[in-house]
C-alpha positions in Angstrom: -45.7 1.2 -35.1 -42.4 2.3 -36.7 -39.1 1.0 -35.2 -37.0 3.5 -33.4 -33.3 2.6 -33.9 -31.4 2.2 -30.6 -34.5 2.5 -28.4 -35.9 -0.7 -26.9 -38.5 0.8 -24.5 -40.5 4.0 -24.0 -41.9 5.2 -20.6 -45.6 5.8 -21.4 -47.4 7.7 -18.7 -49.8 5.5 -16.9 -48.5 2.3 -18.6 -44.8 2.3 -17.7 -42.2 0.9 -20.0 -43.6 -0.2 -23.3 -41.4 -2.2 -25.8 -40.7 -0.5 -29.1 -41.0 -2.9 -32.0 -37.7 -3.5 -33.8 -39.2 -4.5 -37.1 -41.9 -2.9 -39.1 -44.8 -5.3 -39.6 -46.9 -5.3 -42.8 -50.5 -5.3 -41.5 -52.2 -4.5 -44.8 -53.6 -8.0 -45.2 -54.9 -8.0 -41.6 -56.5 -4.6 -42.2 -58.0 -5.8 -45.5 -59.5 -8.8 -43.8 -61.0 -6.6 -41.1 -62.4 -3.9 -43.2 -63.0 -5.4 -46.7 -63.7 -9.1 -47.0 -65.2 -8.6 -50.4 -62.5 -8.2 -53.0 -62.8 -8.7 -56.8 -61.8 -12.0 -58.2 -58.8 -11.9 -60.6 -59.9 -11.1 -64.1 -58.8 -10.0 -67.5 -60.5 -7.9 -70.2 -62.0 -5.5 -67.7 -62.3 -1.8 -68.1 -61.0 0.7 -65.5 -61.3 4.5 -65.1 -60.3 7.2 -62.6 -63.7 8.8 -61.8 -64.5 11.2 -59.0 -61.1 10.5 -57.3 -61.7 6.8 -57.3 -60.5 3.9 -59.5 -63.5 2.1 -60.9 -63.3 -1.4 -62.5 -66.1 -2.8 -64.6 -66.7 -6.3 -65.8 -64.2 -8.7 -67.3 -63.6 -12.4 -67.7 -62.0 -15.0 -65.5 -58.5 -16.0 -66.4 -59.7 -19.2 -68.0 -62.5 -17.4 -69.8 -65.3 -19.5 -68.3 -66.9 -16.7 -66.3 -68.1 -13.4 -67.5 -68.1 -10.8 -64.7 -70.9 -8.2 -64.8 -69.9 -6.2 -61.7 -68.4 -2.9 -60.7 -65.7 -2.4 -58.1 -64.3 0.8 -56.6 -61.8 1.6 -53.8 -61.4 4.8 -51.9 -59.1 6.0 -49.2 -61.7 6.0 -46.4 -62.8 2.9 -44.6 -66.5 2.5 -44.7 -68.4 2.5 -41.4 -71.2 0.0 -41.0 -73.7 -0.1 -38.1 -76.9 -1.9 -37.1 -79.7 0.7 -37.6 -82.5 -1.6 -36.4 -82.4 -4.7 -34.2 -85.0 -6.8 -32.5 -85.9 -5.9 -28.9 -85.4 -8.7 -26.3 -88.3 -10.9 -25.5 -90.4 -9.8 -28.5 -91.5 -11.5 -31.8 -89.3 -9.0 -33.7 -86.7 -10.7 -35.8 -85.3 -8.3 -38.3 -81.8 -6.7 -38.3 -81.2 -3.7 -40.6 -77.8 -2.4 -41.5 -76.6 1.0 -42.7 -73.3 2.4 -43.9 -71.4 5.6 -44.4 -71.1 4.7 -48.1 -73.9 4.2 -50.6 -74.5 0.8 -52.1 -72.7 -1.1 -49.4 -73.0 -4.8 -49.0 -73.0 -6.2 -45.4 -71.6 -9.5 -44.3 -72.8 -11.4 -41.3 -72.7 -14.8 -39.7 -74.6 -16.4 -36.9 -72.6 -18.4 -34.3 -73.6 -20.4 -31.3 -70.6 -21.3 -29.1 -67.8 -22.2 -31.4 -70.1 -23.4 -34.2 -71.2 -21.4 -37.3 -74.9 -21.8 -37.6 -74.9 -19.5 -40.7 -71.5 -19.0 -42.4 -70.5 -15.6 -43.7 -73.4 -14.4 -45.8 -74.1 -11.2 -47.7 -77.1 -8.8 -47.4 -78.0 -5.2 -48.4 -79.5 -2.3 -46.5 -82.9 -2.9 -48.1 -82.9 -6.7 -47.4 -81.5 -6.8 -43.9 -81.5 -10.1 -42.1 -84.6 -11.9 -40.7 -83.8 -14.5 -38.0 -87.4 -15.5 -37.3 -86.4 -19.1 -38.1 -84.3 -19.2 -34.8 -86.5 -20.7 -32.1 -86.9 -19.2 -28.6 -84.5 -20.4 -26.0 -81.8 -20.7 -28.6 
């Protein structure tokens, strides 16, 4: 929301008076956390190019030169959409989750929680690998 000088509230139909923010919040870090948890580590000696309306960064070394990165990173203006394309049916022996995305080559992050405890912390998978939870017992 953008502040509107001199206006504290707006009458929104169906909601009534809604407060207008008086400062503009920087939500970029929150949006990044929601939509892109995987970000490239800081590096030097990498190569970058503008290709097909995207900036592509390839490889590089860590700042202390102890790690050689052999990866490729790109960002575009659209947020990728991810969804579960296959999930186990209830009360069956099926145990595989398969994910898909609106962007090719996507990685998927997942975690398994029970109550407030992380059973599996944030982990990475791909469309072809999916996630097999057959190790979780019944009545879990």
